[in-house]
C-alpha positions in Angstrom: -0.5 8.0 1.8 2.1 7.5 4.4 3.2 11.0 5.7 0.5 12.8 3.8 -2.2 14.9 5.4 -4.8 14.0 2.8 -5.4 11.7 -0.2 -7.9 9.6 -2.1 -8.4 5.9 -1.6 -10.4 3.8 -4.0 -13.4 1.9 -2.5 -13.2 -1.9 -2.2 -14.3 -3.9 -5.1 -12.8 -1.6 -7.7 -10.1 -2.8 -10.1 -8.1 -1.4 -12.9 -6.1 -3.1 -15.6 -2.9 -1.5 -17.0 -0.9 -3.2 -19.8 2.8 -3.1 -19.4 5.6 -4.5 -21.6 6.9 -7.7 -20.1 10.3 -6.2 -19.5 8.8 -3.3 -17.5 6.7 -5.7 -15.5 9.6 -7.9 -14.7 11.7 -4.8 -13.7 8.8 -3.6 -11.4 8.6 -7.0 -9.7 12.4 -7.2 -9.2 12.5 -3.8 -7.6 9.2 -3.8 -5.7 8.1 -7.5 -5.7 8.6 -7.9 -1.9 6.5 -4.8 -1.2 3.2 -5.2 0.6 1.5 -4.0 -2.6 2.7 -7.2 -4.3 2.5 -9.6 -1.4 -0.5 -8.4 0.7 -0.4 -7.8 4.4 -2.3 -9.0 7.5 -4.3 -11.6 5.4 -5.3 -9.1 2.8 -4.7 -10.0 -0.9 -2.0 -8.1 -2.9 -3.1 -4.8 -4.4 -1.1 -5.3 -7.5 -1.7 -8.6 -9.3 -0.6 -10.2 -12.6 -3.1 -11.5 -15.1 -2.2 -13.5 -18.3 -3.9 -10.9 -20.4 -6.6 -8.2 -20.4 -9.3 -10.7 -21.3 -8.5 -12.8 -18.2 -8.7 -9.6 -16.1 -12.1 -8.6 -17.7 -13.4 -12.1 -17.2 -12.5 -12.0 -13.5 -14.0 -8.6 -13.1 -17.3 -9.6 -14.9 -17.4 -12.7 -12.8 -17.4 -10.6 -9.6 -14.0 -11.7 -8.4 -13.2 -8.2 -7.2 -16.7 -7.3 -5.8 -16.0 -8.2 -2.2 -12.2 -8.0 -2.2 -10.8 -5.8 0.6 -7.2 -4.7 0.5 -6.9 -3.0 3.9 -6.4 0.3 2.1 -10.1 1.3 2.0 -11.1 4.5 3.7 -12.7 4.2 7.1 -15.8 5.8 8.5 -14.6 7.9 11.4 -18.0 7.9 13.1 -18.2 4.1 13.0 -14.8 4.0 14.7 -15.8 6.5 17.4 -13.4 9.2 16.3 -14.2 12.6 17.8 -13.8 15.4 15.2 -12.5 18.7 16.3 -10.7 21.7 15.2 -7.1 21.0 14.2 -4.5 23.5 15.3 -2.5 24.7 12.4 
């Protein structure tokens, strides 16, 4: 969302599995593998992870592996952070 005035962030504990051909996955890793999405940042786990297959992903999801995972990309509650809301000048 960098540079955007609005957007949608998925809540923590959510996970999605997307199947890719191995050649495409390897190309993504070679281009973006050092990105914070693949490496994690500030002690948070990576947002994009590799699983052996869809069954391994589903097993991890059913086992609650993602339930309490925080990525650092979750939305924040402005009131809890003491943010004062006001009218924004256009």
